N, C-alpha and C positions, 0 to 999 in steps of 0.2 A: 058395162062400165070399163073405160080404158085402164090398162095397167100402166101407170105413170111412175117412172123412177127418177129420183133426183140424185144427181152425182155431184155432191158438194165438195168444195176444196178451195184452197188459195190459188192453185194452178199458177205458180210464180217461178218458172213457166209451166205450161201444159207440156207433158212429155209423151214420147211414143208409148210408154207404159199406160198413161191415162187414155191415149187413143185406143189402145188394145182393149181396155176395160169398157170403154163406151161402145165400141163396135160389137163386142161380145154381149154387152147388156142390151143393145138394140135388137138382138135376136130373141131375147127373153121378154122384153117389154114392148108395149105399143108406142111408148114415147120415152125418151131419155132427155132430161133437162140438165145440162151442165151448168151448175150454179157457182159462180165465183163469189166467195164470201169475204167479208171484211174481218180478218183475224186481228183482234185488238192486241195480241201479244207479238205480232210480227210487223216489221216495216217492209213494205213491198219493194221489190227490185224493178219489176215491170208494172206500169200503171194498169189498173183494172180495165179501163176502157180500151186500151190497146190490146190487152189479152183477149177480151170479149171479141174484138174484131178479128184477131188472128185465128182464134179457135173457130169462130163462125165461118171463116173462109174455108177451113178444112172440111167442114160438114155441109157446105152449101148445096151439095147434091144428095144429101141424106135427110129426107123430110121427117124422119122419126127423131132427129136430134136437133135440139135448140140450145142456145147459150144465153145466159143472163148473169147479172150480178145481183147481190142482195146484201142487206145489213140485218143484223139481229140473229136470233136463234134458228138454227137449221130446221129443227122440228116444227117451229112455227111457220117458217117459210114453206116447208113441205105441205103443210095444211093449206096455206094461201094458194098454192098452185095446184092443189088436188093430187099431190103425189102420195101414194100409199106405200112407197118403197124408197129406201135409201140404197144407192149402189155404191159399194166401196171395194177397192182393190187391196189385196194383202200380198206384200212381198216376202214377209218373214214372220216369225213368231212375235217379234217385238211389235210389229204393226198390229198383229192380232190382239195383244194385250191392250194396246192403246185404243184400238177401234171397238173392242168389246165393251170397254167402259163407256165410251161415247154412245154406243148403240143402246145400252141399258138406260142411260139418262134420256136419250131422245125418245125412247119408248115410254118412259115415265111422263114426259112432257106431252107426247102425242101418242096415246095408247094404240091407235090404229096403224102406226108406222112400223113397218118391218124393215130391218137392215139385211141386205143380201150381199154376201162377200164373194168376190171372185178372186181366185188365186192368180197372181200375176204369171204370165207366160215366162218360163225359165230364162229365155234369151233377154228379157226386159227387166228382170228382177233387180239388177244392180243399178238401174237408172233411178235417180232422185232429182227433184227440182233443186235441192241444195247443191248437189254436185254440178249440175248444169249451170247454175248461177256462178259458181266459182270458176268454172271453165270459161264462161263468157266474160266475166268481170276482168279476167287476166288475159283476154285476147285469144283464148284457145278456140278451136273449131268444135262447136257443139251441134253442128247440123245433123249428125247421125243420131242424135238423141231426141230431137223435136220434129214435129210434122210440118214446120214452116220455117221461113227465114227469120231469124231474130234480128232486131234492130242493132245498130252498132253499139258497142259497149261505151259507157260513159265512166271515165275513171276519176 
């Protein structure tokens, strides 16, 4: 049975920190599915379809990695795609507190689902999608933080 990991998130945008987690996860799992979820509490900055395309282009030569979007509960989507693992990156203790709670609920919804945490590489720990959106929104150069060219900012 293949070891499939789901790496869920809003990825608005996908960062070099996310890239690091996926590549490290691909060493541990047979398949990593990057799943862009619809977070009802957030308004997106970059459209989901555009982000799916940009992330897919980064991994076009990495057959163990795929990208898709989904709606609904992460634990249910993991069941739909046959993922037995959730892959999550942790930058700090605040991330751990948040992610630990989510992991417990996901396991309650889908008892066979294990969450695997990877500690963010130190050089990438300060990167967040929120910071990148702000840099981009105000015309700054965010290229060093993302693995692709971002579209022009719309003010």
